[in-house]
N, C-alpha and C positions, 0 to 999 in steps of 0.2 A: 638498739643499743641505748643504755641508760647512763647518764653522767650525773654524779652527785657532787655538788660543790656548795659551799656556804657563802652567802652574801655576794653573789655574782649575778650578772645579767646575761640572759640568753639572747636578747635582741637589743638594738640600739635605742629602743623606746624607753628603757627602764633605768632608773637610777638605783643605787644599791638599796636593798631591803634590810631589815634587821629582824632578829628572832631572839626569844628568851624562853625559859621554862622555870616553873616553880613546882614544889613537890609535896602537897598534902597526900598522905597515904590512902590509896584505894586499891582493892584487890581485883584482879582480872586481866588476862593477857590480851587486851583489845584497846582500840581507840573508839571513843564514843563522843556524843555531844559536839558534833562538828558544825560550826556556825561561821558565817562571815559577818563582819561588823565594821563600824566606823572607827573602832579603837579597842584597846584592851585595858582591863583593870590591873591593879598592881599584882594580882595573883594569876594574870593571863586569862581570866574569864572574859567573855565578850561584854563590852559596854552596852550593846544592843544586838538585836538580830535583824540584819539588813541584807537584802540580796539585790538591791538596785542602787547603783552609785552613779555619779555624774562626772563629766570630764574635768571639773575643777575640784574633785574630792581630794582632800589632803593626804589620804592614805586608805588602803583597803586591808583589813586584818582578817585572819582566820585562826580560830582556836579549836582545840579538841582536848578531851580528857583521856589521859593514858592510864590504863589499869593493868596491873600485873607485870610491871617492868622488871627486867633482870639487868645485870650489869652490862653496860654499853649497848642499851637498846637504842637503835637509830630510827628516828622518825623523819621522813622526808616529805616535803610538799612540792608539788609542781603546779604553777599557775599557767593554765593552758588557754590559749585563744581558740574559739570555735568558729565564729563568723562575725562580720561587721565591716567597719571602715578601714581596717588595717590594710596596708599595701600588700599586694600578692607576694612580694619577695620576702616578707617577714615570716619567721618560723612560728609554728603553732605554740611551741614551748617558749613562754615569755620569760620565766624565771624558775629556778630550782634551788632549794636550800635545805639544809639538814640540821637536826639537833641530836645530840647524844645525851640520854638521860638514864640514870641508874635507879631512880625510884619513881613512884606514881605521882601524878599531878596534872595540872593544866599546862598545855603547851600553847605558845602564841607565836604567830608569824605575821609579818606586815610587809606588803608590797608598797613601798613608798612611792609617792607621786613622781612621775618623770618631769623634767623641767618644762616640757611643752604640753603637759597635761595628758591624761589618759586618752586612749582612742576608743571610740564608741564600738560596742559589739557585745557578743555573748561569750562568756568565759566559764571556766570551772576550776576549782581548787581540788587537786587529787592528793590524798595523804597515803603514804606508804609506811608500814611498820616492818623494819628489817627486810626491805625489798618486796614485801607483800602488800598489795593494795588493800587499804582498810576503810577508806571513806572518800566520798565525793560530794562537793557542795557547788551547785551551779549559781552563777550570779551574772548580772548584766551591768554594763556601763552605758548610760544613755546620753544622747544629745538632746538637750531641752530647747526646742525651737521657740518656746514661748518667751524666752529672754534673748536679748540681742547679743551679738558678739561684742567683746570689749572694744573700746575705742582708745587708741593711743594718741592723745591730743598733741603731745610733744615728746621728743626724745632728742636731746642735743648734747654736744660736747664742746667745751670751751677750754683751750683752743683745740682745733682738730689736727693741727700739726705742731709738734713740740720737739725740742732738743732732748736727747737722752737724759733722764733724771728729772725732767720737768713734770709738774702735776697737770692732770686733765680733770676738769669738773664735768661730771655727767648730771644732767637735769632731766626729769621726766614728769609727765602727768597722764594718768590713766583713769578712765571711768568704766564702770560696769564689769569689773573683774573680781572674781573670788580669790584668785592667787596671781601674784606678779613676781617674776624673777628676771635677773639680768645675768647673762653669762658672757665671758668667763669671769671667775674670781669673786663676783659680788653675791649672788644667791638671791633669796627672797627679799622683797622690798615692799614698802608701803605704796599707796596709790599715787602719792606725790613725794618728791624728795630730790636730794642732791647727794653726790658722793665724790670725793677726791681720790683719784687713782694715779699711779705712776707706772705706766707700761714701759717695759724694757725694750720692746720691739714693736713693729707694726701690729696693731691689734684691731679686730672687728668685734664690737660689743653688740649684743642682741638682747632686746627686752621682749619678754613674752608675757602677755596678759591673757588669763584663762578664765572663762565663764562656763556655765553649765552647757552652753551651746558649742563652745570650741575655743580656739586659740587665735589671737592676733599677735603679730610680731613686727618689729622694726629693727633695722641694724644700722650702725654707723661705724666708720673706720677711722682709726687714729694713725697718722703717719709719724713715726719717730725718727728724727734725723740724728745720725751719728757724726758728731763734729770731728773733722780731721783736716789734713793739709790740702794742697792743691790736687785736683783730680780732673780727668777728662770727662766728657759728657757726649755720648754718641746718639745721634738721631737719624731717622730715615726721612728725607725731605721730599722724595718723589719716587715713583716706579712706573714702568711701562713695558709693553711687549715689543720685542724686536723679532718679527716672525713668530716662532714658537718658543723664544727664549725671553725670560723676564729679566730686565735690567733695572737698576735702582741707583739712587744717589744717597750717599752716607756722609754725614758731617760731624765734626768734633766741635761742639759749642762750649766745651769746658776750657779750663785754664792750665792743662797739662797734657803732654803727649800720651795718646792712648797706647795700650799694649795691643799686641796681635790677638785677635779674637775671631769668633765665627758669627756670621749672620745666618738666619734660618727663614725659610719660606714655608708658610702654613696655608693649606687649602681647606677651608671649612674646619679650622682648628686642628687639623692633623698635620704634623710636620712632613714636608715633602722633600726638602733639600737643604743642604748646608754648604756654606762657602767660607773659606778663610779670608780674613781682611787684614791687610798689613797695617801697622800703626799709622795714626793720623796726628799731625801737629795741631795745636790749638787753632781753631778757625778754619782748618783745611776741610775741603769738600771734594769728593771725587765719585766717579761712576764705577759701579761694579755690576756683575751679572752672574746668574746661576747657569753657568755654561753646560753643566752636566745634567740639567733638568730640562726636559722638553715639554713645554706647556701646550696642552691640546684642549682648549676650551670648546664648549658647545656653541659659543657665541663668537662673533667675528672680532670684537675689540673690547677693551675695557669699558667703553661707553655703554655696552649692553643694549637690551631692548627696553620697551616701555610698557609691556603688558603687565597685568596684575594677577594675583592669586588670592583667593579667600581662605584657603585651608592650609597654606604653607608657603614655601618659596622655592623657586627654581634658580634664584641668584646664587652665584659662586662667590664666596668671600675669600679674598687673597690678603694675607697679612705678612709683612716682612719685618723682622725684628733684628736689630743690631745687638751684639753682645748677648745673645739669647741665653747662653749658659752662665752669665754673670761671672765670667772668668776675669774680667777687667773691672776693677773698682771704679765707680763713677760718682759724680756729684748727685745725679738723679737717675735712678734705675727704672723710673716709671714712664719715661718718654722715649723708649727705644723702638717703638713699633708704629707702623703706618698700615692701615688696611683700607680695602675698597671692595664694594659689591658690584658685580656686573651680571647682566642677564635680567630676566623678568623679576621685578621686585614684588614683595608681599604687600597686600593692602586689605585690611580686615575692617569692614564697616559693621559696627555693632547693631545698628538699627535693623539690619537684615535678619538678625538672630534673636530679636526680642521675643518673638512668638514662641520660641523653643526654650527660652531661659526658665530657670526655676525661681519663682517669685515668692517672697515672704514679706510680712510687715509686722508691726507691733500688735496687730489684732489677730495674726495667724497666717496660714498659707493662702496664696492667691492662685487663680487659674486664668490662663489666657483663653479667649479675649476678656477684657474688663471694660467697664463703663464708667464714665466720669461721675455719674451719679452715685456710684457705690460708696457707702460710708466707710468701708474697710480698706479703701485704697484703690488707686487706679494707675494703670500704665498704658500708654498708647504711643503710636508713631504718627508724626506729622510730616508728610512727604514734601510739603512746600519748602521747608528748610532742613529736611532730612534730620529731624530731631527726635530724640527719645524724651517723652513727657512723663513725669512721675508725680504722683500725688499721695503722700502718706495719709493714713486714717485721719478723720476729722477730730482729732483730739490734740490737746497741747502736748508737745514733745513727741509726736508720732514719728515713725520711721518706716521706710520701705526700701527693699533691696532686691536685686536680681543677680543670679549666678549664671554667667554666660559660658558656653563652650560650643564645640562643633557637634551638631546633632548626629546621632548614630542610627543604625537600623532598628535599635531597640527603643521603644517608646519611653520617653522621659529620661533616657540615659544620655549624658553629654560627654563627648570625648575632649580631652585637653588639647590646647593649641600649642604648637612648638614655636617658641619665640625665635625669630630669625635674627641674624646679625644686624647691629645698628638699627634697632627698632625703636619707635617712639610713639607714645599715645598722645593725641591732641583732641581737644573739644573746647567749645565755648559754653559756659554755664551761666545760668541766671534764672530769674523769675519772670514769667510773662507779664505784660503790661496790665492785665486784668487782675493781678494778685493784690489783695487788700493790704494796705499799710496797717500795722507795723510788722507784718509777717516777715520771716527770714528763713533761709534754708541752708543747710550745710551739705555740700556735695563731696562725696568721698569715693575714690576709685581704688580698687585693690586687686590682688591676685591670690589664688589658692595654689600653693606649690607644695606637693608631698604632704597633703592634709593640714598644712599650716597656712592660715590666712594672714596676709600682710596688707595693711592699708597704707597708701601714700598720703602725703600732706593734703588735708582737706581744704576746700575753698568755701567760704561763707558769703552769701549774697543776700542783701535786704531788698524788700519790695521797692521798686523805683530806681534801684542801682543799675548801671549799665552791665552788659554781659562781660564776664571775665574769662581769661584764658586758663585752661587746665592742661598741664603738660607733664608727662612722666617719661623719663629716659630709661629704656629697657636694655641699655648696652650690657650691663652686668648679668643679665638673665638670658643671654643668647644660648640657645640649645635646650633650655628648660621647658618642660611641659606643664602648662598652667591653665587654670580657668580664671575668669575675670568676674569682679563684683562691682556693680553700680549701686551706690547707696545714697539716699537722701533723708535727712532729718529736718523736721520743721519745728519752729518755735510756736506757731499758731496755724490753724487750718489755712490752706492756700487757696481754696475755691473762692471765686470761680476761676482763678488762675492756676498755674502749675509750675513745677520745676522742670527746666528744659536743659538737656544735653544736646547741643547743636553740633552736627557732624562729628559724632564720636567715632574716632578712627585710629586704628593701629597701623602704622605704615613703616616701611623699611627705607632707609636712606642709602645713597650711594657710598 
């Protein structure tokens, strides 16, 4: 089945494209001179003939010459994905658009760059003339590993909580990006800048920095308070098992009587039971229970076991939320829930997987094992302190990074890791005592989630400084499948010392 539509996207990757046509007279009922290019001239002829593009390209154009047109001649282009890095659930048809022309001339189509950048792979542009295929042009979008991923040095909002109608100032600083944009509402921006916004409701802003290798992103959320009169505020203060029934305590910490509402019990994020709660006076606290829900855990109590898992978690997450359907207006609707993990908790030690990680540096690709004498970079494990040691190439401003996942049965293929509930990354970072002064290193930890790389706040350490703590809260990523990135950038060569990640660990909390 073939669908024809103009200026519309076939997948979530694509932002709207645009098309136009001009009509110098040429005779002949065919399409010819089909080229892809980086842009179009005023008469829709290609600016150049290019069939290799990169992830930060601003746009991909295709032009063709129409000969022998009659009234209402329809020319349709399909941008089709063949193979590459696109997620399996994405459809091969990326975008389809049509033009209606009554005279001969050059036709121009442009697939505008998506906000998160193009996805690497092999593609083709297929042209149809009145539903009959007339031409095909193959092209590729490449990931250039010779350049680093962009680094988002800062992305802040001041203030992060505002009253309705109050302005928020976003500030950002990015290096190594060909294109940068902020969504929603902002669009393309320069490498550094500020902008004042007035969100009308809670809003999450995301900055995306795109280079020829890929995309880095960072998000922040703005809370917008709606000023009103006195309101209740419901919280869950505790919960426990009574046999196979779960009981809990609910309290109104607000300054008005609550309305009758429902509490909900979630097991691993899935709603399992609801119970009606009578109104509570300001300051009142009482016990309630999910009497119609019989809890049958695999473990004897909420205390759970103490075993660990490297590839996932056997823990069960129980969350109870008051006023879960928001039927009762409150002072604060973000404090209604309390959750707890019980059973064996997840514990992922990254030093165990360093040998199967994919390693790159500013000088190119690296293969495990490596030797400290290698000029193009070195990575090793020191069992004495369970540390991951990294040394960028011996050049000023060198970098080295590794992508970690769970090894699969296929060589060099890494499976993503599912982030468990209430997970946290911890490590101590710094330079070994034999690192020469005045060298320094920037340590950056990140994740790859659905082909988008997000770096967390980096830590910079100078030679001679004490080790510093590096911590990342993964609470908001529970259930997401990700791979991990360890990155080190150095101001000067670190040898004979090295950059150390001591006890790099992702662990799940109760």
